[in-house]
N, C-alpha and C positions, 0 to 999 in steps of 0.2 A: 638558297632561299629559305627563310625561316618558316617552320611548319605552321606556326600560328598565323602568319600572314597569309599563307595559302589557304587556310581553313576559314578565314573571315568571309570568303565568298561562298562557302559550302553550306550544306545542311547540318542539322544537329547530330546526324549519324555519320560516323567516319567510315569511308570506303577504303579498306586497306589496299585493294587491288588498284584502284584509281590513283591513290596517292603513294604508290610503292616507292617512288623516287624520293618523296619527302620523308617517308619512314626511314629510308636508308641514310638520309642526311642526319636525321635526329638520333638514330641508334648507333651508327658506326663511330668507333673511336677515331678521332682525327690524329694523324701521325704528327709528331713534333717536327719543327723545322730542322733541317739538316745542319748540324753544328760541327760536323766532322767526326763526331764520336759515333761508334757503332751503337745502334739501338735495335731492340727486338721488334719484329713486325707483328708479333702476336698481341692482339688487343686484350686489355684487361677484362676479366669477367664482369658482366653487368649485374648488380644486385637485382633480385626478383622484384623488389619494390619500385625499381626504376625501369624495368623492362616492360614498357607499356604494350609492346606488340608481340611479345613472346618470341623474339628472334634470337635469344641467347640461352635457350634451355639447355642445350648440349654443353655450353661452357660451364654452367652451374653444376650439371651432373658430374663433369670431370673434376670440378673444384671440390665437390663433396667427397670424392674418393680419397683425397689427400687427408691424412690424419691431422686434426687440429694441433697447432703448435702449443706445447705446454707453457704455461706462464713461468716467468723466471722465479727462482727461489732466492730468498735472502734471509739474513739474520733478523730476528724481531727487533723492533725499534728500542733503543735505549734512552733513558731519561735525558742524558746529556745531549743527545742528537735531536731532541724535540724542537728547540727553537728554529733550527735550520729547516727541519722537515716541514714545520708549519709555514715558514716564510715561502718556501719554494712552491707550496701548494695553495697559497692564499687561504689558509685554514686558521680559524680562530676557535679556541676552546675556552669556555668559561664555566666555572663551578668549583666545587670542593672535591679534591682527589679524583679528577677526571681520568678514566682509564686511558692508557696510552693507545694511540691509533694503531691500526695494522699498517704495515709497510707494503706487504704483498699478500696474495691469496695464501701462500704457504704458511703465513702466520696463523691462519685458521686451524691448520693441522697441529703445528708445533706449540702454539700458545693457548688456543681455545679448545683444542681437541674436538673439532667439528666432526660430526658423524661422516664416515667414509662415503656413504651414498649421497649425502648432501654436497660434499666436496666434488664428487664425480659429476653430479648434475650441474654444479656451478661451472666446472671446466667445460662441460659439453655446450654451455651457452657461449663459449668462445669470448669471454671477457678477458682481455690480455692482462689487465691489472686493475686494481680497485681505483675508482675515482676519488677525489678528495672527500666528498661527503660520505662515501662508503668507508673510507679509511677511519673517519672519526665516529660516525654514527653506529656502525656495526659493533665496535668495541664498547661503546656506551650501553647499547641494548644488551649485549651479551653479559655485561657487568651488572645487569638488572638495575639500571638507574633510569629515572625519568629523563626524558630527552626533549629538547626544543631545537629543531634542526632547520636551517635555512640554506638553500643552495639554488643556483640558477636552474631554469627548466632544462630538461634533457641531460641532467648530470647523474642520473642513476639513483634517484631517491627511493624508487619502488623496491629495488633489490636491497637497498640499505635497511629496510625494515622487514622484508619477507624472509631473508636468510636468517637473521637472529630469531625470529618467531619460530621457524621450523626447527632450529637447533634447540631452542629452549623447551619447546613442547615435547621433543624427542620422538614420540610415536602416538598412535591413536589410543585414546583412553575413553572409558565409559562414564566420565564424570560430567559430560555436557560441554557447552561452549567455553573454551579457555582463552581464545583470542578473538577480538573484534576489530575489524578495519572499517572505518567510516570514510566514505568519499562523497563529495557534494553532488556528483552526477552519476547516472546509471552507466553512461559510456565509460567513465573512468573506473567504476567498480567492476565492470565487465573486463576491462583491460588488466586490472590487478589480479582478478581471478584467473585469467589465462596465464599470466606469469607465474602465479602460485602453482598452478597445475604442472607447469614445466619444471619448476624448481623442486617440487615434491614428487616427481615422477618415480614410480616403483614402490611407493610407500602406501601405508594404509590410512593416511590421514583422511578424515571426512570434512569436506569443505562445503559451505552453503553460500550461494550467491542470492541475496535477498534484495530485490529492487522493486517488486510490485506485489500486490495482494492477489489472492486466488487460492483455490483448493490445492494446486500443485505446490505453492509456496508453503501452505500450512502443513502439507505432508512432509516436506523437507525439514521443517522446523521440529517435527516430532522425533527425528532421528538424533542420535547422540553425536552431534557435529563437534569437531574440534575448533574449526575456524569459521567465523562468520564475516562475510564481506557485504556491506550494505550501504544504503543511503540514509541520511538522517530522518527524513519524513517516514520512510517505510519502517525503520527500526523503532521509532517512537510509537507508531501505530501498533506494532507487535508488542511493545512493552505495555501500552495502555490496555490492550485487549488480552493480556496475559497469555500470549502465544509462545513466549519463551522466558527463560529465567537466566539472568546475567550474573547471578551471585557467585558463580565459579570462574568468572572471567579473570585471568591473570594479566593479560596484556591488551591495552586499548591503544590503537593507532588512529590518529586523525590525519588523513592526507588532505592537502590543500587547506591547512588549518586556519589560514587567515580568512578564508571564506566561511568556514564552519563557526568562527567566532565573530562573524558580522551580526548585525542586529537581526537580520532575517532568519538566521539559523540558531541564534544564541539560546532561545528558549528550548529548542529541541536538543541542543548540546547539553544543557543543564539536566534535562530529563535522562539522557543517556548516562551521564556521569553519576547521577543518583542511583540508577539501576545497577551499575557496576559496583556492587557493595563490598567486594572482597577487600579486606584491609591491606592486603599485600599487592594490590593492583599497581601495575607499572604503566605509565602513560608516555606516549611518544607522539609529538606533533611535528609534522613535516610540511614545508611550504617553500615556494620560490621567493616569497616576499614575507617579511615579518615587521609590519608596522609597530611602532612603539606601543600603541594601545592594545594590540593583540598580545604582545609579550607580557604586558602588565596583567592582562586578564588571565593569561595562561598560568602565570605564577601564583594565582589565587587558588588553584586546585592541583598544582604539581608539588612534589615533595623533594627537596634537595636535588633539584634538576641540574642537568648538564646542558650547556648551550654549545651547539656546533654550527658554525657559520662559515660558508665558503664565499670568498670575495667580499667586496663592499656590500653593505646592506642595501637592499632594493636595487640590485644591479642585474644586468643581462650578461649572458655568456659572451666571451670575446670572439667567438667563432661566427657571430652575426654581423654582417655589414649593414649598418643602419643608415637610413637616409630620410630626410624630411623634404617634402615637395609642396611649394605654395601653389594653390590652384585658384586663388581669388574668391570664387563663389562655388556653389554646388554644381553648376553646369561645367565648371572647369575640371572637376574631379572626373567626370565621365569622359571628357576629352583627353585628359591625361592618361586614363586607363586604356582607352582605345589607341592612343599614340604608342603606349608601351607595348601593346600587343602587335601593332602593325610594324613597329621598328625592330621587332625581334628581341626585345629586352625582357620578355616574359618566358622563362623556361619552366615548364610544368614538372611536378605538380605544384599548385598554388592554392593557398588559403587566403580568402578575402573577407575581412571582418567589417561588419556594419553594426550600428547601435540598436537596431530594433528589428522585430520580425517583419513588420510592414516594409521596411526599407530592403530587407533581404529578398522579399518576394519581388519588389519592384525592380531591383537590380538584376535579379535572375531573368525576368522577362525581357529586359533590355539586351542582356548578353546572349541569351539562348537564340534570339533572332539574328545575332551576328554569326551564327553557325559554329559556336564553340562548344566543346565538351564541358558543360557547366551544370552544376546542380546546387541545391540549397538545402541547408539543414538548420533546424531550429526546434525549440521545445514544443511547438504546437503540432509538429508532424508525429504520427504514431511511432511507437518504439520500433516496430518492425521495419517501417520505412527508414528511420534513422540508421538502424543497423545495416540495412541494405545499401544505403548511400555510403556509409563508412567503408564497407567492404568493396564497393565499386571504386571508391577513391583509392583504396589501397592496391587494388588490381591495376589501376591506371586507366579504367574506363572513363573516369571523370578527371579532367585536368584542372579545372578551377572549381573550388568548393566555396560557396558563399555561406557565411555562418555568423551567428551572433555569439555572445559571450559563452554560450553552451559549450563550444569547442575550444575555448581559450585555455582551459585548465586541464593539465595532466595527460590528455590524449596523446599517445605517441604514434605519429605517422612517420615511419622511416623514409627519409629521402625527400621531404618537403624542401623545395629549392627557394621558394619565395613566399613571404607573408606580406599582404597589402592591408594596411589600415585605411580602408576607404573612408570610414568615419573616425575622427580623432577619438582615442580612448578616454574614458571618463575618469581614470585615475592612473597613477604611476604603476600600481599593482596590475591593473588591467593591461597596460602597455607591455609590461614584462612578461605576463602570461601569454599574451597574444603572439608576440614575436618569438617566444620560446618554443613555438611549434616547429621552427626551423633551426638549423645549426645545432642539432642534437648529437650527443655521443661523440663529440669532437669533429663532426663534419661541418663544413662551411655552409652558411645560408645567407639570404638577403632579406631585409625588411624595409618596406617603403611606407611612409606615413604621409597621407595627404592632409593638408590643413588649409583652412580658409581664413578670412578676416575674423570671423566669429570665434575661431579656435585660438587666435593669437595670444589672448591673455593667459592661456594655460600652457603655452609652448615651452616655457623654461623647465618645467618638470621633466619633460621628455628629453630635452637638451642635456640635462644633468646626467640622466641615465646613459645617453650616448657618450658623453665625455668620460664617465667612469669606465665605460667598456672599451675605451681607446679609439672610438670612431672620430673621424674628422668632422668638426663642427665650425661653421663660419663664425668669425669674430663677433659679428653683430648679434648673433643668437646668444652668445655667452654673456652679452651685456644686457639682455632682456631682464625686466624685473621679475622677481619670484612671485607667483600667485599667492595671495593671502590664504590663511586657513579657511576663512569664510568662503572665499571664492572656490577653493578646492572641494569643500563640503557641498556647495551648491551644485557643482558639476557632477559629483559622485551620486547625489540624490536624484538629480533630474538632468537628463542629457540636453544638449543644445537643440532647440527647435530648428529643423532643417527643411528646406524645400523638397517636395517629393522628387524622387529620382526620375519618375516619368515626366513630371513637369519640367525639371531641369534639362531633360533630354530634348524637349521641344517637340515631342511627337508621342503618340500612343504606340503601344506594342504592335497593333495592327498596322499602323502607318509605317513603323519600322520594318515590318515584314514585307509590305508592298514595296518600300524603297529598296530593300535588299534584292527582291525579285527583279525589279527593274534594272538594278545595277548588274545583276547576273546576266540578264538578257543582252544588255549593251556590250558587256565584255565578251560574251559568246559570239555576238555579231562581229566584233572586231577581230576575233580569232579566225572566224570563217573567211573574212575579207583578206586577212594576212595570208592564210593558207592558199587562197585562190590567186594571190599575186605572185606566189613562188613559181619560178620556171620549172616546167616538167623535165624530169631527168631523161635524157636521150642516150642513144648509143655513143660510145666513145669514137672520136674521129679517127 
């Protein structure tokens, strides 16, 4: 029996003792069918991110005792080998005298003379080999060139800029901020900072995470920091109030650059670029999507840049099984979601995207009274609450996380099995970022996108992404007309007006709770009657 189906009739809190049988079903590794070959009976260790019930702690402890396997060593890439190397990795390099990519981590020692401590920290992270974006981007940044990098979500872009920055800075210096990393959200900035701390472990670098104002933040800025990780609005506030000086910045990284170069952030980005007045400033822009307008804009302030692109432009990783599901109207989406849960087709953890904060709240109230481990995250929740929700989701306390575009960019949740686009995304870029929360780092994932009659005119944009990623697409979808530029702009600027989730459900949340209580009482009565009808066990004849 699927654990979600069993929980639909329960409360919002999960009783581990009561549902011990279900936990066993969910956590135990199923043995493969007997094919005649001998197989080991020892189950594979479960990653902590997927061990919701803490039943595999000992396995992980035993696993940690084994020394990590060293990555393979190879000869540095030669120029004549480049075409085949690029083809097999779907890697495209554009620019003048682009530095040769690295082939393996050992190239960092032999070719780039990376510091021993940095190489050791890299190996401790147990990355077996560099991903395509890391192969291309690391060499470009170590070669001190401006960089425009595009790669699918979950492909290791963060490491691709953190490693070169630490190598190029060398060690702590008393000259002030030398590297700035700008992220569109606090959550992504926090995540980058955590990865930086791990990669720079054991060194004296001073790093500052600046995402909000206050006396504590001002005290941090007074220190001689080497690396600043921040959000655009907070950095602009610090610049305008002369809280920091960016004249000594040597490296500026913009993560999720397509967002930072949108109209809403463009003025702030201009202010940041003007404040970084070092004539030798090197700039690196990273994103999962690089629309033509963003590239043209980036080229206005980059110098002799190199372009590193992985896979087709505006594409999703091939590790995601993408599916479109027609729901007719808004009420059909809620029915489809509940059917997915009750049929056992939803394996947690799950991210569920909607187009507005109001709809996130409404859907949360519908699902929480279905007895699911569900929570909601959006920009109007206080920072402390958002951080608590993220940690609970990572621990497995929350199985379904309802979110807006806030969570669509960059946040790395290891082990997300399913992404559901409850509301159709407003752009191709939004779609790619949303589904990119699953299928990360080579793992497989699933993405389901619900669409209604109102969404049909925009369907072809998503269909094209699915086709480029190798997903099966019905023939009739491939023949759909492409939405015009005007139509896409309208959707990007203003989402489709949709019927309230609560109204589409046909009942209020209170009515839903009463209905669930009544259903539980009926089912409990049936179980009692069934138990009373069983013959009592007597002595053997």
